Kinemage of the C-alpha trace (Angstrom):
@kinemage 1
@onewidth
@group {chain A} dominant
@subgroup {mainchain}
@vectorlist {calphas} color= white
{ca met a 1} P -35.955 -93.689 -77.526
{ca ser a 2} L -32.730 -95.068 -75.982
{ca phe a 3} L -31.929 -95.634 -71.935
{ca leu a 4} L -29.252 -92.903 -72.423
{ca glu a 5} L -31.559 -90.257 -74.067
{ca lys a 6} L -34.095 -91.085 -71.276
{ca gln a 7} L -31.634 -90.344 -68.653
{ca lys a 8} L -30.516 -87.190 -70.581
{ca ala a 9} L -33.969 -85.893 -70.831
{ca ser a 10} L -34.709 -86.556 -66.756
{ca phe a 11} L -31.389 -84.809 -66.354
{ca ser a 12} L -31.896 -81.782 -68.118
{ca ser a 13} L -35.463 -81.372 -67.215
{ca ala a 14} L -33.794 -81.714 -63.595
{ca leu a 15} L -31.403 -79.433 -63.968
{ca ala a 16} L -34.263 -76.619 -65.043
{ca ser a 17} L -36.329 -77.052 -62.731
{ca ala a 18} L -33.536 -76.407 -59.862
{ca ser a 19} L -32.102 -73.805 -62.016
{ca gly a 20} L -36.058 -72.089 -61.540
{ca arg a 21} L -35.588 -72.629 -58.075
{ca leu a 22} L -32.182 -71.085 -57.742
{ca ser a 23} L -33.662 -68.033 -59.580
{ca val a 24} L -36.674 -67.354 -57.682
{ca arg a 25} L -34.320 -67.263 -54.644
{ca asn a 26} L -32.389 -64.565 -55.737
{ca ala a 27} L -34.964 -62.566 -57.317
{ca val a 28} L -36.851 -62.114 -54.103
{ca pro a 29} L -34.398 -62.418 -51.556
{ca thr a 30} L -35.762 -63.159 -47.813
{ca pro a 31} L -34.792 -60.343 -45.320
{ca ala a 32} L -31.899 -61.442 -43.112
{ca thr a 33} L -33.248 -61.074 -39.399
{ca pro a 34} L -30.370 -59.428 -37.184
{ca thr a 35} L -28.652 -61.960 -35.246
{ca pro a 36} L -28.916 -60.506 -31.473
{ca ser a 37} L -24.686 -59.887 -30.050
{ca ser a 38} L -24.021 -61.462 -27.033
{ca ser a 39} L -23.695 -57.963 -25.302
{ca thr a 40} L -27.214 -57.483 -25.597
{ca thr a 41} L -29.301 -61.064 -24.985
{ca gly a 42} L -26.044 -62.000 -22.365
{ca pro a 43} L -27.504 -60.533 -19.308
{ca lys a 44} L -31.097 -60.938 -20.145
{ca arg a 45} L -30.208 -64.763 -20.824
{ca glu a 46} L -28.285 -64.975 -17.654
{ca thr a 47} L -31.221 -63.032 -15.515
{ca met a 48} L -33.933 -65.236 -16.853
{ca ser a 49} L -31.959 -68.729 -16.623
{ca ser a 50} L -31.234 -67.462 -12.746
{ca lys a 51} L -34.857 -66.360 -12.078
{ca arg a 52} L -35.712 -69.755 -13.119
{ca gln a 53} L -33.121 -71.284 -10.605
{ca val a 54} L -34.292 -69.524 -8.187
{ca ala a 55} L -38.024 -70.533 -8.449
{ca ala a 56} L -37.082 -73.670 -8.882
{ca asp a 57} L -34.855 -74.387 -5.402
{ca gly a 58} L -36.688 -71.641 -3.739
{ca ser a 59} L -33.504 -69.922 -2.082
{ca asp a 60} L -35.254 -66.722 -2.075
{ca glu a 61} L -38.612 -68.078 -0.659
{ca ser a 62} L -36.845 -69.786 2.326
{ca val a 63} L -34.233 -67.004 3.075
{ca ser a 64} L -37.499 -64.271 3.413
{ca thr a 65} L -39.372 -66.926 5.170
{ca ile a 66} L -36.405 -67.265 7.754
{ca ile a 67} L -36.452 -63.574 8.460
{ca leu a 68} L -40.048 -63.939 9.002
{ca met a 69} L -39.612 -66.298 11.776
{ca met a 70} L -37.164 -64.595 13.093
{ca thr a 71} L -39.639 -61.858 13.885
{ca tyr a 72} L -42.088 -64.270 15.249
{ca val a 73} L -39.559 -66.203 17.783
{ca his a 74} L -38.038 -63.092 19.429
{ca glu a 75} L -41.424 -61.795 19.887
{ca tyr a 76} L -42.198 -65.418 21.322
{ca leu a 77} L -39.402 -65.161 23.640
{ca arg a 78} L -39.309 -62.159 24.818
{ca ala a 79} L -42.597 -62.784 26.512
{ca gln a 80} L -40.986 -65.774 28.092
{ca thr a 81} L -39.375 -65.698 31.794
{ca glu a 82} L -37.639 -69.372 31.377
{ca pro a 83} L -35.354 -70.764 28.868
{ca lys a 84} L -37.476 -72.485 25.734
{ca thr a 85} L -36.350 -75.290 23.564
{ca ala a 86} L -36.497 -75.406 20.132
{ca arg a 87} L -39.075 -77.946 19.781
{ca asp a 88} L -41.604 -75.259 21.728
{ca ile a 89} L -40.350 -72.784 19.498
{ca met a 90} L -41.741 -74.640 16.807
{ca lys a 91} L -44.778 -75.658 18.513
{ca his a 92} L -45.523 -72.110 19.027
{ca leu a 93} L -45.075 -71.173 15.458
{ca glu a 94} L -47.378 -73.800 14.089
{ca asp a 95} L -50.184 -73.000 16.387
{ca ala a 96} L -49.741 -69.412 15.619
{ca gly a 97} L -50.032 -70.446 12.507
{ca his a 98} L -46.771 -69.237 11.101
{ca ile a 99} L -45.918 -72.634 9.529
{ca arg a 100} L -47.317 -75.907 9.029
{ca asp a 101} L -45.554 -78.867 8.930
{ca pro a 102} L -41.999 -77.829 8.655
{ca ser a 103} L -39.710 -80.331 7.648
{ca thr a 104} L -36.244 -80.969 9.169
{ca ser a 105} L -34.347 -79.100 7.188
{ca met a 106} L -36.674 -75.810 7.517
{ca cys a 107} L -36.278 -76.402 11.417
{ca gln a 108} L -32.886 -76.553 11.309
{ca arg a 109} L -32.355 -73.524 9.240
{ca ile a 110} L -34.310 -71.636 11.888
{ca val a 111} L -32.431 -72.719 14.743
{ca asp a 112} L -29.113 -72.030 12.305
{ca ala a 113} L -30.439 -68.567 12.184
{ca leu a 114} L -31.810 -68.249 15.923
{ca arg a 115} L -28.528 -69.360 17.219
{ca ser a 116} L -26.126 -66.496 15.728
{ca gln a 117} L -28.520 -63.807 16.810
{ca lys a 118} L -26.680 -61.688 19.607
{ca val a 119} L -29.896 -61.355 21.389
{ca val a 120} L -30.604 -64.571 22.193
{ca lys a 121} L -28.409 -66.594 24.731
{ca phe a 122} L -28.161 -70.324 23.414
{ca thr a 123} L -27.463 -72.682 26.278
{ca pro a 124} L -25.708 -76.393 24.716
{ca asp a 125} L -27.101 -79.660 26.366
{ca pro a 126} L -23.953 -80.510 28.045
{ca gln a 127} L -24.859 -84.115 28.017
{ca leu a 128} L -24.602 -84.078 23.966
{ca ser a 129} L -20.834 -83.425 22.317
{ca glu a 130} L -22.493 -82.399 19.246
{ca gln a 131} L -25.260 -80.504 19.316
{ca lys a 132} L -28.828 -81.023 17.031
{ca trp a 133} L -31.424 -79.009 15.968
{ca asp a 134} L -33.564 -79.291 18.978
{ca ser a 135} L -31.069 -79.760 21.789
{ca gly a 136} L -30.440 -76.834 23.876
{ca thr a 137} L -32.460 -73.808 25.092
{ca tyr a 138} L -32.715 -70.512 24.230
{ca phe a 139} L -33.305 -66.981 26.141
{ca tyr a 140} L -34.240 -63.480 24.905
{ca leu a 141} L -31.563 -61.390 26.328
{ca gly a 142} L -32.487 -57.963 24.706
{ca lys a 143} L -29.900 -55.317 24.938
{ca leu a 144} L -30.237 -55.199 28.146
{ca gly a 145} L -28.466 -58.415 29.009
{ca gly a 146} L -31.909 -60.311 29.836
{ca ile a 147} L -33.437 -58.065 32.681
{ca lys a 148} L -36.292 -60.062 33.555
{ca asp a 149} L -37.624 -59.714 36.935
{ca lys a 150} L -36.909 -56.717 39.891
{ca val a 151} L -33.959 -58.040 41.335
{ca ser a 152} L -31.939 -58.042 37.857
{ca leu a 153} L -33.369 -54.617 37.460
{ca leu a 154} L -31.978 -53.292 40.966
{ca ala a 155} L -28.650 -54.643 40.228
{ca his a 156} L -28.445 -53.619 36.864
{ca leu a 157} L -28.902 -50.026 38.351
{ca gln a 158} L -26.661 -50.101 41.096
{ca ser a 159} L -23.664 -51.361 39.003
{ca lys a 160} L -23.897 -48.191 37.141
{ca ser a 161} L -20.660 -45.895 37.723
{ca thr a 162} L -22.403 -43.074 36.271
{ca met a 163} L -25.810 -41.043 36.447
{ca glu a 164} L -26.720 -42.522 33.014
{ca pro a 165} L -30.361 -43.003 33.163
{ca leu a 166} L -32.133 -46.412 31.807
{ca val a 167} L -34.273 -46.540 28.804
{ca tyr a 168} L -37.564 -47.309 29.417
{ca lys a 169} L -37.907 -48.261 25.523
{ca glu a 170} L -34.710 -50.561 25.642
{ca leu a 171} L -36.008 -52.144 28.966
{ca lys a 172} L -39.633 -52.728 27.337
{ca glu a 173} L -37.726 -54.330 24.363
{ca gly a 174} L -36.406 -57.095 26.349
{ca trp a 175} L -38.906 -57.221 29.469
{ca pro a 176} L -42.304 -56.366 28.093
{ca gln a 177} L -44.438 -57.319 31.501
{ca cys a 178} L -41.540 -54.669 33.252
{ca asp a 179} L -44.883 -52.316 34.056
{ca ala a 180} L -46.156 -53.643 37.198
{ca ala a 181} L -42.888 -54.191 38.670
{ca leu a 182} L -41.662 -50.547 38.007
{ca his a 183} L -44.745 -49.253 39.521
{ca glu a 184} L -44.010 -51.452 42.772
{ca leu a 185} L -40.575 -50.206 43.004
{ca glu a 186} L -41.326 -46.490 42.525
{ca arg a 187} L -43.912 -46.855 45.286
{ca glu a 188} L -41.146 -48.430 47.641
{ca asn a 189} L -38.597 -45.290 46.721
{ca lys a 190} L -36.305 -47.646 44.740
{ca ile a 191} L -36.320 -46.359 41.326
{ca met a 192} L -37.506 -42.631 39.477
{ca ile a 193} L -39.385 -43.026 36.396
{ca leu a 194} L -39.074 -39.821 34.283
{ca arg a 195} L -42.336 -39.495 32.077
{ca glu a 196} L -43.495 -37.510 28.982
{ca lys a 197} L -46.664 -37.350 27.572
{ca lys a 198} L -45.887 -40.359 26.143
{ca gly a 199} L -45.010 -42.350 29.153
{ca pro a 200} L -42.166 -42.989 30.921
{ca lys a 201} L -38.780 -42.523 29.162
{ca his a 202} L -35.788 -42.978 31.708
{ca ile a 203} L -35.370 -44.764 34.888
{ca phe a 204} L -32.891 -43.436 37.871
{ca ile a 205} L -32.254 -45.463 40.416
{ca asp a 206} L -33.179 -44.013 44.281
{ca asp a 207} L -32.736 -44.409 47.969
{ca pro a 208} L -35.708 -45.139 50.193
{ca ser a 209} L -33.496 -44.163 53.109
{ca leu a 210} L -33.601 -40.252 51.673
{ca his a 211} L -37.353 -40.187 51.761
{ca his a 212} L -38.680 -38.797 54.835
{ca lys a 213} L -42.744 -38.017 55.672
{ca val a 214} L -43.822 -34.481 55.866
{ca glu a 215} L -46.577 -34.007 58.310
{ca pro a 216} L -49.850 -32.920 57.063
{ca glu a 217} L -49.770 -29.839 58.834
{ca phe a 218} L -46.853 -28.267 57.060
{ca gln a 219} L -48.285 -29.615 53.776
{ca ser a 220} L -51.317 -28.012 53.865
{ca met a 221} L -49.376 -24.462 54.740
{ca trp a 222} L -46.990 -25.092 51.876
{ca arg a 223} L -49.890 -25.427 49.125
{ca arg a 224} L -51.299 -22.092 50.648
{ca val a 225} L -48.274 -20.140 49.619
{ca thr a 226} L -49.238 -18.263 46.574
{ca leu a 227} L -46.633 -18.433 43.951
{ca pro a 228} L -46.355 -15.091 41.756
{ca ser a 229} L -47.091 -15.905 37.890
{ca ser a 230} L -43.970 -16.738 35.733
{ca glu a 231} L -44.482 -13.073 33.734
{ca asp a 232} L -44.607 -11.332 37.379
{ca ile a 233} L -41.339 -13.612 38.290
{ca val a 234} L -39.364 -12.296 35.244
{ca lys a 235} L -40.352 -8.496 35.917
{ca lys a 236} L -39.025 -8.827 39.384
{ca leu a 237} L -35.802 -10.612 38.051
{ca ile a 238} L -35.188 -7.796 36.003
{ca ala a 239} L -36.189 -4.942 38.319
{ca ala a 240} L -33.759 -6.213 40.741
{ca gly a 241} L -30.682 -6.600 37.665
{ca gln a 242} L -30.763 -10.134 37.424
{ca lys a 243} L -31.410 -12.328 33.969
{ca pro a 244} L -34.053 -14.690 34.014
{ca ala a 245} L -33.511 -18.029 32.600
{ca ser a 246} L -37.293 -18.362 31.569
{ca ala a 247} L -37.229 -15.015 30.133
{ca asp a 248} L -37.325 -14.117 26.025
{ca pro a 249} L -33.756 -13.163 25.567
{ca ser a 250} L -35.848 -10.507 22.583
{ca thr a 251} L -37.580 -9.124 25.220
{ca ile a 252} L -34.884 -8.436 27.925
{ca lys a 253} L -32.661 -6.961 24.906
{ca lys a 254} L -35.420 -4.252 24.588
{ca met a 255} L -36.265 -3.392 28.308
{ca asp a 256} L -32.593 -3.074 29.187
{ca ser a 257} L -32.457 -0.801 26.044
{ca thr a 258} L -35.067 1.294 27.448
{ca lys a 259} L -33.292 2.017 30.774
{ca arg a 260} L -29.836 2.931 29.047
{ca ile a 261} L -29.473 6.681 29.518
{ca lys a 262} L -26.779 7.898 26.968
{ca lys a 263} L -24.180 9.672 28.008
{ca arg a 264} L -22.733 12.915 26.073
{ca ala a 265} L -19.010 12.216 25.048
{ca ser a 266} L -16.787 14.677 27.220
{ca arg a 267} L -14.856 17.134 24.564
{ca arg a 268} L -11.553 18.014 25.560
{ca ser a 269} L -11.490 21.564 26.544
{ca ala a 270} L -9.073 23.499 23.815
{ca met a 271} L -6.135 25.406 24.761
{ca thr a 272} L -7.314 29.218 24.957
{ca thr a 273} L -4.036 30.456 24.642
{ca asn a 274} L -2.052 30.415 21.402
{ca val a 275} L 2.096 29.237 22.052
{ca his a 276} L 3.106 30.736 19.192
{ca met a 277} L 2.077 34.248 19.810
{ca gln a 278} L 3.005 34.784 23.827
{ca his a 279} L 6.089 36.976 22.339
{ca leu a 280} L 3.799 39.463 21.017
{ca leu a 281} L 1.872 39.659 24.079
{ca lys a 282} L 4.664 40.491 26.260
{ca asp a 283} L 5.250 44.533 27.880
{ca phe a 284} L 8.295 46.002 26.355
{ca ser a 285} L 7.977 49.497 28.183
{ca his a 286} L 10.699 48.936 30.643
{ca val a 287} L 13.343 48.050 27.885
{ca lys a 288} L 15.389 51.526 27.258
{ca lys a 289} L 15.874 52.359 23.536
């Protein structure tokens, strides 16, 4: 067999094998996998990629950590009567186990968040033209502007132009150790405290010069006076024609209704004579025919 015949035979065999492969593919087509559209997979891929990015740089974790640190810092500053530095605050967070070996960037984030708080007063260092993360001091003001002693409390109450009370909860929030001072001021008749079952609620200013001692004899006489019960007082007030403020309105209506006497409506007396028949009753005997 010549060289050309060998080449022809190999070409024909290769062509036959290739045609066999093509026929098999056409006979048994593989199922086409649907290509995902951009509208369905786009957001999911973006969400997964964003989650991976958040997990990689830890931005969400750092934000939640800063918010949690602000809670601890506020609790620490509320209990202090003197301004504290940023290093004092970081030392407290480390000693309390809230953070471990904070980096400079973490300290800077905590300080930046703390300086933006309205309830915290930041006093910058006057010797520095540009403040650092550990410069200056911090003092907790709270909602009442930093009341931390008896003098500032009395000054705040005296500066009020109205008799609006001071809320105990707001004072306690900025001055946790205020209970002892409040008891002393109340004993000195400088403030009045309105209490409820749960404890103090409102605080008012008081004047010691208006308080006078009462002799024990008069106090004992006052205690011997017996007051009627509330039910008797209500009955006596109703009997006197007065409306008691503590009485149940429904009972008052019932008692008033029992005392009412129905009056008969006065009927207008009818005319006994008929005007249109008066001419029939006249005496015509004197008339001559």
